[in-house]
N, C-alpha and C positions, 0 to 999 in steps of 0.2 A: 722528528727531523729538524735540522737547523740549517739556515743558509750559510754557505761557505764564508761569505764576507763577515757575518757576525761571529762565526767560529774563529776566524783568523783574528778578529778584533779582541775576542775574549782571551785567546791564548797568547797573542803576541803584542797586542796594542795597536796593530796596523791592519785595517780591513783588507788590504791588498797584499799582505805578506805571502799568502798562499795562492796567489794568481798563477796560472800555469806558465806565464812568461817570466816569472821570477825564479831564481835558483832554489829558494826554499819551497816554492810551489811545485817545481819539477821533482825535487827530492821527495816531497810529500806524495805526489802521484805515484812515483816509483815504489815508495814504501807500501802504499795501498795495493799496488799490483803484486808486490812480493807477498804481502799478507794473504791475498786472495789466491796465491799460487798460480797466477796467470802472467801473461806477457802483454797485457792490454795497454799499459802506460805508453803514451806517445804514439799510439796507433791511429789516432784521430779523435775529433771532438766527441763523437758518439760514444766511443769506448771510454774516454775520460769521464764523461758525465755518468756513465754506468758505474764506474769505480766509485765516484763520489756517492751516488745514490745507494749503492750496496751497503755503505756504512752510515747512511742517514744524513748525508750532506746534500743540500739543494743548491744548484748553481743557477739554472735558468729554467723555470717551469712554464714559460710562455712560448718561446720560439720553437721548442720541441713539441710537435703536434702530429696527429694522425687522423686521416679521414676514414670514416666507417659508415656503412649503410645497413640498416635493418638489425638493430640490437633488440633483444627481447625485453631486457630490464637491467637496471643498475641500482644498487643500494648504497647509501651513504655510510660513513663511518659509524653513525649512531644507529644504523639498521633501517632507517626510513628509506622509502623508494624515491629515487630522483625523478620528478615529473618530466624533466627535459627529454628523456628517452621516449616516453610515450607521446609527448607533444611533437617530436620530430616527425613521426609518421613516415611518409615516403621520401623524406628529405635526407640529404647527406649531413652527417655531423662532423665538424672539424674540432677535435678534442685536444687541447693542450695538456701537457704532462701534469700541470697543476690541478686540472679537473680530475684526471685519472687517479691522482693521489688522494682525492677526497672520496673515492669509492672503495667500499669494502669488497664488493663483488660485482661482476658483470656477467650477464647470461646472453649467449648468442641465440638467434632465432631457431637454430637447429644444430645438431651435433657436427655437421660438416660445415666448416668455416672456410671461406675462400679468400686467399691473400694474393693481391695483385700488385706487382712492382710498378708497372707503367700507369701513370695517372690517366692517360687517354683511353687505355683499355678498360680501366676501372670505370670511367665515366660512361663508356659505351655499354658495359655490362649493367650498370645501374639504370641507365636510360631504358634498356630492354625490360628490366624488372619493373620499373615504374610504369611503362606502357602496358605491360601485362596486367598490372594491378588496376590501372585506369580502365582498360577495356573490359575487364571482368567485373568492374565496379565492386571490387573486394579490397578490404584493407590488407596490408602486407602479411600480418599474422595469419589471416585466413587463407591467403594465397600460399603461405609457407615459403616466402622468399627467404633465401639464406642470408646469413650475415656475410658482408663483403668488406674487406679491409684493404686500404691502399697504403703501401709503404712509401711511395714516391721516391724510388731509388733505395739506397741502403737503409735498412730499418733504423729509425730514430729511437731514442730511449722511450719516447711516448708510444711508438708502435710496438716495441718489445714489451712494454708494461701492459698494454692492452692485450696482446697475444697471451702473455702469462696469465692474465685475469680470465680470459675466455677459456683457456685450457684448464685452469684451476676450478672452474665452475662445475665440471663433470669429467670424470676419468674417461668417458666415452667420446668426448669432444676431440676433434682432430682438424688439422689444417691442410688445405690443398693450395700449394703455391704455384703461381704462374708468373713468369718473368720474361723479359726480352731474351731472344736466343743469341746472346753475346756473352763476352767474358764476365762482365759485371753482373748480368742477370744470373748466370750459372754460379758465380761466386756467392750471390745472395741465397740461391737455392741450397748450395752446400752448407752455408752457415746456418740456415734455419733448420735443415735436416739434422745437423750436428747438435744444435741447441735443443731441439725437440725430437729426440730419437723415437722412432716408431709412431710419432704423432704428427709428423709433417710429411706429406706426400707430394711428389711433383705432379703438376696438373698441366697437360699439354706441353710437357717437356719430354719428347720422345722422338724417335726416328721419323714418324709420319709428320709431326709438327715441324721438324727441321727441314724435311724435303719440301713441305708446303711453303715455308718461309723463304727458301732458296729460289722459288719460282718468282 
């Protein structure tokens, strides 16, 4: 991978020539979209970053991040285990895209992985699992607490990268998505179910949950 600014400098002599706000940058994004056979160009910052990443160009690996609770393990590109995951224990990890790109593989705590769009719901679920662990005086792995991921709205490139890694770890791994019962929440559900066919299931997105929410 190479950073977009360095790539632009190398190819044109100007590190800003391929910035999305410039004509050449917009044309470059459209070309990447055409080559990928998609219509992602110009659909938003997340989609643009995904187009760059798919061809090995890095734009910003710090501001794109994802929150996750209870990972089993992560291995670095050289195959060594990352001690950060074990050291996290019952704490939430906020992982930038740059960190995820340093991992070769990531394993969830169990095959069923829970993806929550709303940060407040995510924190409430994590607090419940943390309380269970504390009351039982058992570590998370013994308690078999599941891995929980928070997208905090529309999934960022970091969130999608982590979900890709978690599903790649084992063909039996699957996602359970829960989001707000509104247009954006349902759009995210449709997007994830389309991106991960047969491996992403709606969680508490049904008639009973809708009727409860309406009360």
